[in-house]
N, C-alpha and C positions, 0 to 999 in steps of 0.2 A: 158845318157843311153837310146836308143832308144825301146821303147817297154816296158819300166818298170815305175814306179810310178815316177821315178825319171827324166822322160823326160820333157821338156820344165820348168824346175825349176830354180829358182835362190838361192833355199837353198843350203848352202853347204851340202856335203853328210854325214859328221861328225854330222851336226844337226839332219838329216833325220834318221841315224843310232841310234842317242839318243832317239829320238821319238820313234823309232821300240821297243827300249830295255824297255822304261817306259811303252808301252802299252803291250807287251809283258810278262813282269814279274810283273806288278801290278794286282793280282789276282780280287780286287773288280773292276777295272777300272781306268781309268784316264781321268781326265777333260781336256778340252783345255784349259784352265787357267794354269792348272798345267804345262802343255806343252808351253804354252807362257811364263811362268816365268822361267823355266829349260831350255829351249832350246834356248830364247832369240828372239823370233818370234813375229808378231802382232799377236793377237786374230784371225782376218779372216785365216790369213796362218795358225795358228796352227788347227784351226777347219776343213780346207780344206786338211792338211797332214793327220789328224786323219781319215776321209773318205777315202783317199788313202792308207792307211795303212789297214783300214778295208777291202778293196777289196783283198786283200790278204788272208783273212782269210774264203775263200768258204770252205764249209763242203766237205768231200770225196767223190769220185765219185761212191766207191764201196756201193754194196747194204749191209745192216745190216742182221746179222745172229746169231745163236745160241738162246742166249734169249735175247727179246728185250720188253723194256716198253714204252708203249704208253700213251700220256695224252696232254690235251689241256686244256687252261689256258687263263685268260683275263688279260691283261697288262693295265695298266692306265699309258699310255704315258705321261701325265702330273699330277704330282703327287698331285698337289695343287688341281687340280680338282676332285681327288678321293674323299677327305673330303666332299665336297657339293653332290658327287653323293652318296654317302653312307647314307646321310640325303635324298635324295629322294626317291632313290630305296632299300636302305635298306644296309645290311653290306657287301654284295657280291660287289654290285654296277655292276653287269655284264652288263647291256645293255649300257653303256656308254665305255665299255673296247675294246681295239684291242685284236683281237683274235690271241691266237699263238697255234701252234700244235708242238710237240716235241715227238721224237723218240731216245732211247738211246740203246745201245747194253750193256747188263752188262759187265764191265771190259773193255769196248771199247767206240767207238765214240757216238756222238750224231748229230742228226740233228734236225734243227728249221725251222719252217716256218711262217711267217706272213700270214695268209687267211682271207677271207671275211666272213666266217663262218665255223662251227666244224662238219656241217651235214656228211650223209655217202656220199652225193656226191662229197664232197671235201677229205673227210678221205681216202676214199676206194681207189680213183687213187693216192694218195699219198704213200699208206702203198704198194700198188702192184708195184710202181716204186722203192721204197726204202728199203723193206724187203724182203729176199730171200723166196722163197717157202717153206713150211714146218717148217718154224723157230716158235718157241713156243713164244706167243705173252702175256705180261701181260698187264693189263687195269683195270680201274675202271668199275663200272657197267654200264657204258653209254650204250644206246641201241643201238646205230652206232655199236659197237663194235660186237654185236652178231652175226654177220653174217660172220665172219672171218673165221670160219671151211669151210665154203662154197666156201671161196676164196682161198684153200689150206694151210690154217694156222692154227696150234695148238692154242689153246685160253684158258686161265685163266683169272680170276677177280675177284676182291674183291669190296664188295657192302660198299662204302665209307658214302652213305647216311643212312646207318645203323649202321655207327661207327665201321666197319670192315674194317681192313688195312693190315690185314696180314691172309693169308689161304693158308697151303700147299706149303710154298716158293714160292707164289704168292703174289707180293707187287708192289706198284712203286715208293718206296722211291727215287729211283735213279734221275727218271726225275723230281719228286718232288722237290729234291736237285738243280736240274739245275735251276728251277723255283725261289727259294730261291735267289740262287746268282744272278739271271738276276734282279728280282725285287729289290733286295737291293741295286743293284748297279745304276739301275736308279734312286731311290731315295736316296740313300746317295750320288753319285758322279753327276751323270748328271743330276738329278733335273727335268729335262724337255727334251723330244725328240719329235719332229713330227711324227706325223703317217707314213709319208711316209720313215722315215729312220728306222723304227721298224726292218725290217729285216736285216739292216746293221749292228745294234747293237745286235741283236739277233745272228747275224754269230760270231761277236766278242766274247761273252760268250760262244758260243757253240765249239769254236775253242779252246779257253782256258781250256774248261772242256775236249775236245778231246786228247789234247796235255799235260794233267796234269801231266802224268808220264814222260814226258820227261825231263833229265838233263839240258838242257840248252833250254828254250824256245825261247830266242831271236834268237839262230841259227835256230830254226825250221821256225821261220817265215823268217828270212832273205834267206832261202833255196826255200822261195816259189816268191822270187822276180820276177823271169825269167820265172815263170809259170804262171803269172796271165793271 
């Protein structure tokens, strides 16, 4: 099938469909070893198939609107290095992490980016491109978000550093829920991912969250094959 992930492959379509089903329906994520065992292909083939399938899990093109939560986090792509990093840098070990920024529309989709830094120079262009003007944005107390009203957005925040996580319907629990699933998936399923693949894995978990209300996750992903 020219122009699809099936082009120039010798893997039978039924094997592809099984791999897509496993990746679409397993909420915690699916390892390449599981694909190897259940689909009956070699590990390198399973690994490549999974990355081809992840290429279908691109974020939606439309801007987020309504009420949007924005947060940044530090992902340790190698969970084994995280323990030694804590000993050296403290509990957060932030100096050694990969920076990931996420935006979730309450009741809707989420978008996630692997970025080099989480300063205003990175955050502001991302927000301008992906969040509709006039939207109410909820964040923590990070100073880079304080200029959002000047950019044409409504802004509410909570001071996490002071133990405040809820203030007049302002909170960031939804985006933090995304981080929880993402990090637990990396630690419990994939164990280690290369930094250059962080965006691909982020897209996988973001796609799964954005399509969580669909009755048939497999079909939702199959419908994207000719739209890659």
